[in-house]
Each structure stands twice: as C-alpha cells, then as structure tokens.
VOGU-3710 file (C-alpha; in Angstrom, 3 decimals, decimal comma):
1> mslilivvgl> 0,000/0,000/0,000  2,786/2,412/0,887  4,475/1,832/-2,464  1,221/2,483/-4,291  0,804/5,783/-2,491  4,292/6,825/-3,512  3,670/5,863/-7,141  0,333/7,678/-7,162  1,904/10,741/-5,601  4,738/10,657/-8,103
11> vlavtivtsa> 2,356/10,292/-11,059  0,220/13,158/-9,836  3,267/15,355/-9,289  4,617/14,573/-12,760  1,215/15,215/-14,312  0,964/18,573/-12,554  4,448/19,597/-13,661  3,856/18,420/-17,234  0,619/20,318/-17,457  2,277/23,409/-16,002
21> fkvpqksvra> 4,890/23,506/-18,765  2,084/23,993/-21,293  1,097/27,242/-19,637  3,076/30,218/-20,956  3,087/32,127/-17,638  6,117/31,471/-15,543  4,252/32,146/-12,330  1,759/29,453/-13,168  4,485/27,004/-13,972  6,227/27,869/-10,710
31> aagvvaiivf> 3,019/27,429/-8,781  2,359/24,125/-10,488  5,819/22,932/-9,477  5,135/23,802/-5,850  1,812/22,008/-5,970  3,450/19,001/-7,525  6,019/18,911/-4,756  3,302/19,241/-2,107  1,233/16,489/-3,685  4,186/14,147/-3,906
41> gafftassmr> 5,239/15,029/-0,368  1,747/14,374/0,918  1,555/11,013/-0,786  5,108/10,200/0,257  4,310/11,069/3,874  1,090/9,113/3,716  3,030/6,115/2,538  4,971/6,162/5,896  1,833/5,904/8,027  1,046/2,620/9,817
51> yigedeigvv> -2,178/1,790/11,646  -2,191/-0,577/14,611  -5,495/-2,069/15,750  -6,688/-2,280/19,353  -5,913/-5,999/19,635  -2,645/-5,738/17,728  0,916/-4,700/18,326  3,325/-3,349/15,693  6,813/-4,761/15,582  9,276/-2,532/13,744
61> iktvgsdmpa> 12,134/-4,032/11,764  14,669/-1,532/10,527  16,271/-2,451/7,204  19,059/0,089/7,182  21,574/1,218/9,757  24,517/-0,171/11,677  24,715/-3,772/12,726  24,001/-4,832/16,300  26,768/-6,209/18,526  27,454/-9,927/18,231
71> gqiiatqgek> 24,926/-12,007/20,103  22,323/-9,234/20,257  19,115/-9,807/18,300  16,976/-6,862/19,434  18,092/-3,309/18,634  17,940/-0,768/21,390  20,002/2,034/19,787  18,422/2,208/16,315  20,599/-0,504/14,814  19,397/-2,542/11,865
81> gpqaitippg> 17,032/-5,326/12,758  14,029/-5,870/15,085  13,522/-2,929/17,379  12,873/-3,220/21,100  10,187/-0,523/20,944  6,826/-1,682/19,594  4,030/0,441/18,032  0,927/0,983/20,196  -2,611/1,019/18,713  -3,412/3,905/16,312
91> wkpwlwpglf> -1,574/5,714/13,437  2,215/5,889/13,442  4,066/8,058/10,827  7,591/8,063/9,429  7,768/4,346/8,789  8,633/4,456/5,121  8,735/1,347/3,062  12,241/0,222/2,286  13,511/1,693/5,511  11,189/-0,026/7,950
101> dvemskvvqi> 9,100/-3,134/7,919  6,190/-3,288/10,340  4,862/-6,680/11,388  1,479/-6,917/13,060  1,134/-9,311/16,001  -1,855/-10,173/18,111  -1,996/-9,135/21,754  -1,184/-12,088/23,997  -4,341/-13,096/25,872  -3,961/-15,243/28,995
111> esgevglvta> -7,306/-16,815/29,793  -8,712/-17,604/33,223  -7,253/-20,854/34,513  -4,042/-20,282/32,548  -0,623/-18,907/33,307  1,906/-17,599/30,792  5,477/-18,847/30,926  7,948/-16,302/29,558  11,214/-16,959/27,751  13,381/-14,026/26,673
121> kdglplprgv> 15,304/-14,319/23,386  17,698/-11,540/24,308  19,139/-10,010/27,443  21,959/-10,496/29,878  23,405/-14,001/30,070  22,250/-16,080/33,030  24,851/-16,703/35,751  26,601/-20,067/35,681  24,552/-22,782/37,339  21,288/-20,820/37,123
131> afapewpete> 18,482/-22,181/34,948  15,866/-19,439/35,442  16,091/-15,675/35,653  15,109/-14,285/39,068  11,509/-13,263/39,589  10,607/-9,637/38,942  8,750/-7,590/41,515  5,045/-7,917/40,854  4,765/-4,184/40,126  7,516/-4,494/37,480
141> trkmveqgdy> 6,104/-7,434/35,519  4,037/-5,516/32,953  6,754/-2,936/32,368  9,378/-5,664/31,843  7,422/-7,603/29,208  5,676/-4,713/27,397  8,620/-2,339/27,148  11,449/-4,158/25,463  13,823/-1,214/25,715  13,334/-1,169/29,510
151> flgagkgykg> 13,840/-4,926/29,803  17,066/-4,780/27,823  18,189/-1,522/29,424  17,424/-0,295/32,934  15,494/-3,449/33,807  18,603/-5,615/33,274  16,570/-8,549/32,092  18,194/-11,932/31,583  18,047/-14,029/28,466  16,334/-17,372/28,795
161> pqasvltpga> 13,472/-18,775/30,914  11,986/-16,328/33,366  10,748/-17,335/36,799  8,006/-14,709/36,569  4,749/-15,576/34,847  1,872/-13,781/33,141  -1,435/-13,914/34,964  -4,824/-13,868/33,165  -5,297/-10,708/31,055  -4,103/-8,970/27,832
171> wrinpklfvi> -0,387/-8,424/27,307  1,221/-6,362/24,497  4,409/-8,333/24,080  7,073/-8,068/21,408  7,137/-11,562/19,884  10,671/-10,882/18,605  11,860/-10,545/22,206  9,640/-12,974/24,176  8,124/-16,386/23,638  4,972/-17,063/25,669
181> ervpvtniek> 3,797/-20,552/26,564  0,317/-20,958/28,000  -0,091/-23,687/30,594  -2,906/-24,527/33,013  -2,772/-22,876/36,407  -1,659/-25,171/39,235  -4,692/-26,172/41,289  -4,147/-27,726/44,710  -7,307/-29,720/45,445  -8,906/-30,398/48,797
191> atvgvvksnv> -7,184/-32,929/51,045  -4,006/-32,289/49,068  -0,896/-30,183/49,533  1,544/-28,920/46,932  5,206/-29,491/47,696  7,492/-27,092/45,840  10,888/-28,042/44,494  12,386/-24,674/43,588  14,938/-24,408/40,790  15,394/-20,729/41,562
201> ggspttteag> 17,657/-19,389/44,269  21,124/-20,095/45,571  23,162/-23,182/44,824  21,244/-26,330/45,794  22,310/-28,284/48,827  21,971/-31,996/49,377  21,881/-34,248/52,409  24,340/-37,028/53,136  21,889/-39,413/51,469  22,203/-37,412/48,250
211> raaivargqr> 18,612/-36,192/48,157  17,629/-32,542/47,789  17,696/-30,571/50,998  14,512/-29,292/52,622  14,833/-25,510/52,773  12,822/-22,440/53,682  10,396/-20,990/51,155  12,229/-18,818/48,589  15,423/-20,866/48,638  16,581/-23,385/46,105
221> giwmepytpq> 15,527/-26,902/47,010  12,422/-28,529/48,469  10,402/-26,045/50,484  9,563/-27,221/53,979  6,239/-25,390/53,888  3,897/-26,853/51,257  0,994/-24,998/49,644  -2,485/-25,693/50,956  -5,512/-26,087/48,622  -5,648/-23,074/46,252
231> klylntkaye> -4,819/-21,927/42,702  -1,154/-21,147/42,173  0,153/-18,854/39,432  3,634/-20,302/39,405  6,117/-21,181/36,734  5,805/-24,936/36,925  9,201/-25,283/35,256  10,938/-23,028/37,754  8,885/-24,371/40,656  8,076/-28,043/40,295
241> itkistkqqi> 4,863/-28,817/42,174  4,294/-32,282/43,567  0,788/-32,916/44,808  0,578/-35,137/47,861  -2,728/-36,462/49,155  -3,283/-36,040/52,893  -6,251/-38,396/52,993  -6,056/-41,615/54,967  -5,483/-44,489/52,552  -5,616/-48,269/52,737
251> irygiggaad> -3,528/-50,789/50,854  -4,487/-54,438/50,973  -1,954/-57,202/50,583  -4,491/-59,921/50,310  -5,759/-63,228/49,126  -8,012/-62,796/46,127  -8,636/-60,420/43,239  -9,728/-57,444/45,382  -6,233/-56,949/46,802  -4,037/-54,021/45,821
261> dseievrtnd> -0,961/-56,203/46,037  -0,187/-59,887/46,337  -0,580/-61,752/49,592  2,161/-61,943/52,214  3,526/-65,418/52,882  5,057/-66,003/56,309  6,940/-68,884/57,885  6,654/-69,650/61,609  9,448/-71,065/63,760  7,883/-74,540/63,709
271> gntfpvdvrv> 8,359/-74,750/59,937  4,814/-73,934/58,775  4,338/-71,610/55,793  1,031/-69,936/54,936  -0,356/-66,710/53,358  -1,728/-63,808/55,388  -4,257/-61,170/54,312  -3,032/-57,750/55,514  -4,502/-54,230/55,338  -2,288/-51,239/56,024
281> eyqifptdap> -3,835/-47,838/56,788  -1,498/-44,895/56,286  -1,600/-41,117/55,963  0,766/-38,335/54,930  0,411/-35,185/57,002  1,127/-31,758/55,416  4,216/-31,230/57,552  5,631/-34,585/56,401  4,833/-34,153/52,693  8,210/-32,474/51,882
291> ivvaelgddq> 10,006/-35,487/53,412  8,039/-37,837/51,163  8,996/-35,799/48,072  12,636/-35,606/49,172  12,832/-39,368/49,768  10,514/-40,780/47,117  9,811/-37,944/44,669  6,389/-37,721/43,087  6,242/-41,400/42,180  3,311/-43,038/43,965
301> dqlhrrlast> 4,444/-46,425/42,708  7,759/-45,938/44,467  5,922/-45,135/47,703  3,841/-48,286/47,351  6,924/-50,370/46,603  8,692/-49,009/49,670  5,656/-49,680/51,846  5,182/-53,185/50,450  8,835/-54,057/51,023  8,664/-52,841/54,614
311> vraifrnnae> 5,377/-54,623/55,388  6,512/-57,945/53,954  9,866/-57,901/55,725  8,393/-57,054/59,131  5,591/-59,612/58,912  8,064/-62,346/57,993  10,431/-61,352/60,778  7,636/-61,358/63,365  6,323/-64,735/62,215  9,738/-66,353/62,721
321> kvkaldyvne> 9,411/-65,779/66,477  6,183/-67,763/67,076  4,499/-71,051/66,258  1,701/-71,334/63,723  -0,976/-71,914/66,356  0,240/-68,961/68,433  0,301/-66,787/65,315  -3,390/-67,503/64,755  -4,438/-67,256/68,404  -2,425/-64,113/69,110
331> rskqedasta> -3,492/-62,104/66,076  -3,916/-58,878/68,045  -0,348/-59,115/69,332  0,903/-59,596/65,780  -1,081/-56,547/64,653  0,304/-54,366/67,455  3,895/-55,489/66,936  3,679/-55,055/63,163  2,068/-51,622/63,471  4,830/-50,339/65,740
341> aiaeemkkvg> 7,653/-51,703/63,580  6,190/-50,558/60,244  5,343/-47,121/61,670  8,922/-46,618/62,866  10,358/-47,572/59,471  7,929/-45,575/57,312  8,258/-42,466/59,490  11,732/-42,092/58,019  10,176/-41,286/54,642  7,360/-39,103/56,031
351> vtivavrigs> 4,569/-41,706/56,022  2,457/-42,171/59,161  1,092/-45,687/59,714  -2,353/-45,468/61,307  -3,055/-49,181/61,743  -2,195/-52,641/60,466  -5,043/-55,156/60,242  -4,698/-58,892/59,726  -7,608/-60,345/57,794  -7,898/-64,011/56,947
361> iagdgslaei> -4,954/-66,332/57,483  -4,621/-68,944/54,730  -8,062/-68,043/53,437  -8,220/-71,076/51,124  -8,308/-73,447/54,105  -4,811/-74,854/53,576  -3,882/-73,965/57,154  -6,615/-76,134/58,658  -4,603/-79,370/58,586  -1,528/-77,585/59,865
371> lktqtdrela> -3,477/-76,084/62,701  -5,112/-79,453/63,540  -1,754/-81,175/63,733  -0,340/-78,303/65,722  -3,374/-78,312/67,999  -3,091/-82,058/68,649  0,568/-81,640/69,413  -0,088/-78,766/71,737  -2,881/-80,699/73,481  -0,568/-83,656/73,999
381> vqqqdtykiq> 2,111/-81,415/75,432  -0,452/-79,669/77,611  -1,799/-83,032/78,828  1,694/-84,123/79,798  2,133/-80,868/81,596  -1,212/-81,447/83,312  -0,107/-84,892/84,540  3,091/-83,435/85,870  1,199/-80,673/87,566  -1,255/-83,144/89,097
391> qlaaqekkel> 1,631/-85,311/90,319  3,287/-82,318/91,839  -0,032/-81,280/93,350  -0,507/-84,727/94,942  3,003/-84,642/96,329  2,456/-81,160/97,638  -0,879/-82,228/99,166  0,860/-85,119/100,909  3,467/-82,761/102,248  0,711/-80,385/103,235
401> nrteqeaeee> -1,169/-83,086/105,194  2,011/-84,110/106,975  2,758/-80,504/107,741  -0,782/-79,921/108,993  -0,581/-83,038/111,235  2,730/-81,894/112,656  1,278/-78,468/113,172  -1,752/-79,940/114,979  0,492/-82,034/117,201  2,595/-78,988/117,905
411> rtlataryav> -0,559/-77,084/118,839  -1,736/-79,934/121,152  1,667/-80,148/122,810  1,792/-76,420/123,185  -1,713/-76,457/124,714  -0,714/-79,163/127,190  2,416/-77,314/128,132  0,408/-74,183/128,587  -2,187/-76,015/130,749  0,624/-77,377/132,947
421> qiadaakerk> 2,020/-73,911/133,276  -1,438/-72,602/134,191  -1,946/-75,401/136,759  1,457/-74,738/138,276  0,665/-71,087/138,421  -2,740/-71,763/140,040  -1,165/-74,141/142,555  1,479/-71,635/143,437  -1,191/-68,957/143,727  -3,272/-71,093/146,102
431> iieadaeaea> -0,237/-71,894/148,218  0,607/-68,243/148,396  -2,997/-67,406/149,258  -3,129/-70,131/151,969  0,171/-68,947/153,421  -1,120/-65,424/153,395  -4,396/-66,434/155,041  -2,598/-68,463/157,702  -0,284/-65,609/158,368  -3,261/-63,256/158,604
441> iriraeaqse> -5,062/-65,588/161,046  -1,942/-65,907/163,120  -1,501/-62,179/163,213  -5,164/-61,628/164,080  -5,029/-64,348/166,757  -1,898/-62,829/168,269  -3,466/-59,400/168,147  -6,687/-60,670/169,698  -4,800/-62,616/172,319  -2,819/-59,547/173,207
451> ayrviaeqig> -6,041/-57,551/173,356  -7,654/-60,158/175,665  -4,651/-60,096/177,913  -4,654/-56,319/178,207  -8,433/-56,181/178,808  -8,256/-59,034/181,305  -5,596/-57,230/183,243  -7,756/-54,154/183,421  -11,249/-55,502/184,055  -10,753/-59,081/184,960
461> agnaalvell> -10,934/-62,266/183,003  -14,658/-62,765/183,433  -15,555/-59,302/182,367  -13,241/-59,527/179,413  -14,973/-62,735/178,290  -18,332/-61,008/178,751  -17,239/-58,128/176,526  -16,166/-60,507/173,788  -19,422/-62,346/173,959  -21,332/-59,116/173,618
471> kivgtegidi> -19,300/-58,283/170,515  -20,240/-61,598/169,009  -23,893/-60,999/169,867  -23,784/-57,634/168,140  -21,934/-58,897/165,127  -23,963/-62,070/164,583  -27,317/-60,567/165,525  -27,965/-63,192/168,267  -31,225/-62,883/170,145  -30,177/-62,503/173,762
481> tprvmvigdg> -33,641/-62,656/175,376  -33,139/-65,273/178,040  -34,859/-68,542/177,292  -33,075/-70,294/180,116  -33,925/-69,287/183,611  -31,240/-69,810/186,135  -32,440/-70,398/189,600  -29,837/-70,622/192,171  -29,885/-71,505/195,769  -28,617/-68,216/196,751
491> ggtggsqett> -25,126/-69,526/197,073  -23,649/-67,929/194,024  -23,200/-64,359/193,172  -25,596/-62,509/190,911  -22,945/-61,959/188,215  -22,165/-65,616/187,796  -25,796/-66,493/187,476  -26,298/-63,930/184,727  -23,279/-65,207/182,926  -24,485/-68,728/183,144
501> aligtmldhm> -27,881/-67,734/181,749  -26,268/-65,823/178,927  -24,031/-68,728/178,010  -26,987/-71,034/177,980  -28,822/-68,708/175,654  -25,874/-68,566/173,236  -25,549/-72,321/173,214  -29,250/-72,602/172,456  -28,838/-70,156/169,599  -25,946/-72,140/168,151
511> mtesepvksp> -28,062/-75,301/168,248  -30,917/-73,660/166,402  -28,527/-72,637/163,566  -27,698/-76,310/162,967  -31,258/-77,625/163,461  -34,118/-75,227/162,966  -36,432/-75,170/165,940  -40,045/-74,223/165,715  -41,041/-71,128/167,517  -42,806/-71,807/170,803
521> kksekppvak> -46,519/-71,307/170,977  -47,911/-68,407/172,910  -49,258/-70,714/175,619  -45,897/-72,365/176,019  -43,467/-70,966/178,508  -39,771/-71,087/178,219  -38,192/-73,989/180,036  -36,717/-73,255/183,384  -33,321/-74,490/184,238  -33,029/-75,722/187,753
531> ge> -29,941/-75,020/189,541  -28,283/-77,366/191,976
//
C-alpha cells in the first residue's frame, strides 16, 4: 500500500508539472511545481503511516543502519534489525517502506485458569549454574514484558526462561523478544498439599543421602512449607509442584482379586508356611509431605513399593518368632507389633502408619490341617504338663497333710504345756494365798490374844470374856432374850448367874442354827433351868 501511495503521488506530481509547462506564464508554472512537490510530499508522507489495531501490536524491523553487537538480536540504539520498541494502537508516521518493515502481532491473551510462561530471546546471560532468571517484583512485571527497551536496558533482564509468569489478562508483548507458553494454572485440590521443588535461588544443597535438601520458602531446594488447597500462578518449570494427598489411605496385601498387592507369605518357627491377608492404613500429614517428596519424589508407585517391602519384611520377621498356632491365636499381638515396627520404618520417609489389620490367614483353608496337627501336638504337650502338675499337686498335698498333722500335734503339745504352766501357776497362787491367810489368822489371833490379855488385866478375866461375847452378839445378831432361867440356891453371886444364863442362851442359839427349831406357841413358857 505504501508503495502504491508513492507511485500515485509521483504520477500526480509529474502530471501537474507536465501540465504546467504547457502554460506560458512562468508564475503558473512555478506554482504548479510547488503544488506538484506538495502532492508528492503528501503522498510520500502518507506512505509512511502505519495503523495498529486495538488488539494488535506493531513490531518494527529496521532495514538500514549499523549492525548490532554480536549475540544481540533486538536493537535498542536504532541498529538494523528488530527494534525493542513496539508500536501501540493507532496511526504511526515516518515508517517508510524500504527503511522499515512493520509486522502486526496479536496481543497475547492469557485466559482464566491459565498462566503464561515467559522466555526471553535476548538479554543479559544467566549466571553459571542458574536455569531461570530471578523473579521480577510484581509491580515491574508488565513494564518488563511490554517495554522491550526497559527490559534490555534499565530493567537488566536476563536471556532465557523467566521465573516470573503472566497472569490472566491482555499483554502487548514483542514476539521478537519474548516467547509465551500458556499452561494450566496449578490447582491444589482439597485434602491435598503442593510441595514445591524450587529451581530458583542459591546453589542447591543436598543431604548425606544425596537427596535434595529441605529448605525455607524462597530458597533453592524442596520447600519445607507446602501450599495448601488453592490456585497457584507459578512457573511450573521453575517451581516443580508435587501434589501429595493427605487423605487416609488403605492398601491391601491380600488373598483374592480385590487386593491391591499380592498376599504376604510367612513362615513360623515350627516350619509352617502360609499366606496372610493384611490391610495397612497410612496417611501423609502436610508437615511430612516435603520429606516424602525428598525421599521418594512424586512417584506413587515408588511409595507403594517401599511400603510393600517394609510390610513384607516385618511380617516375615515377626512370624519367625512364634508357632503357627500362636500366630493364629495371638493375632492382636501380631497386629500391634507389626504396626509399631512398620510405623517406625515408614516415618523415616514421612509416612504415618495409622493401623495394620490382619484379615484371613490362609483363606483357602490350607492352614486347617496344619493347625489341627499343631493343635493335637499342643494338646498332647499340655496333657503331659497337666499330669506333671497333678503329680506335683498330689506330692504337695501329701506334704501339706504331713505338715498340717505336725502343726496340729505342735498345737496340742503347746496347749498341754500351757495347761501345765497354768496349773502350776494356780497351785502356786493357792499356796501363796493359803500362806497369806494363815499368816493373817496368826496375826489376828496374836493381836486378839494380846487384846484379851490387856483387857483381862484391866477388868478381869470374866468381864473380858463377857465383853467378847457381847461383841459376838452384836456382830452375829444373836437374840439374847433369856430362854433359860437360872435359879440358884442363893449360894452364888448374881454376876455368875447372869453369865451362866447368857451362856446357855448362846448355846441354844448355836443349836438352832444347825437344826431349825419351831417357835414356841404363845401358851408355852420357856423352860426353866433348875440349879443345883
């Protein structure tokens, strides 16, 4: 089109000049020449105009000028070749054909659910050992990709893959400078975490085992903090995302077609071999997911192979310690022991064992005969043990009876000895009491005798006897009313007669204590004692 405009302008100018030469007036010819120049200039200028649409970008390629430095493919100083500056929408003058070529390119459109990966064709060389250019500040991203002169100049952009990405939207990008690859956005689903292996950052470090080190977010290596469920606008080449499920999962090593893996065959220490149906429940927690990636990568098959190898080895090792019958009867112990051992081993690779369940043992019935033989053998052994126990029990009972008899005899002997001791003590007590009583009587008799003697000396023997008798009467409550009359002949004294009567009364009283005597009737009179 530009060339046509130039040709048309030139034809019109020539026509005007040719027509002007036919006019005799010089002023007219001069004016015609000016008009011809203006017409040609207008058409020539019009031929330099370029129009860029709203959804387009104009890429300028200069065909004349100095060559760019070696290795540079985008001109920033007006050199010959593709220019860093692009043409925005609208009319742009001074782009004459032959001097400039203008290529129209569509605006890059990143759709929702996509992310644009950027690769620069020109720029500073990447440092040795670095695969991706460092990320740009988020506020600098549009300026870096839409202004080529800034990227190659003040922005100090690097040639090669960029860690930064284009988010959904329209981007006016120079296709001579950048290559854009559209890829799906990284979506971390529910019950899943995204573990990042960063290829951007300082030199990678490794552990003694040779695996990638687990580092803080932003460093080069496996990030210790995984991403939770969300959409990530990351460069999946600069940041490799491994999705790890955090759901509890079950793997069955079983007998039959429903198993995830083949059955586990164990051998007990009594030489019996049989298959075991096993279910292993495991889970990977978010904090352990980086360990799983570091140890096993993103290969689920490798995880399953590691788990299967561990489960089989531990079950076989545990079975070697017991007999077949004990293995069947002590299933819960086998489950607990296997769970603890498998959990300890799998924790090293970031896998948490929730439980280990033993299903059927030799589900096809092949263990039945083994168990019957083993049971019979165990019963025979137990019966022998029972006989031995019974024999020991009988012997112990015999010893017990003998011991009990000896104990009873010891008790009887001890009782007899104790009775003798008691009798001796009682005898000695009675002797002591008798001696004490005799001594007391003697002392009382001596005291009384002394008292009689003193009284007799003072009042006479007869009076002393009378006093003692009166004491006895008072103490014993003797009735002293005379029942015996004493009649004398007048020869004795009055005192002796009274004494005689009193003595008679006392003797009568003593007789009535031994033989009860009826009370005399009212008409009866007391007997009268006749004196000599």
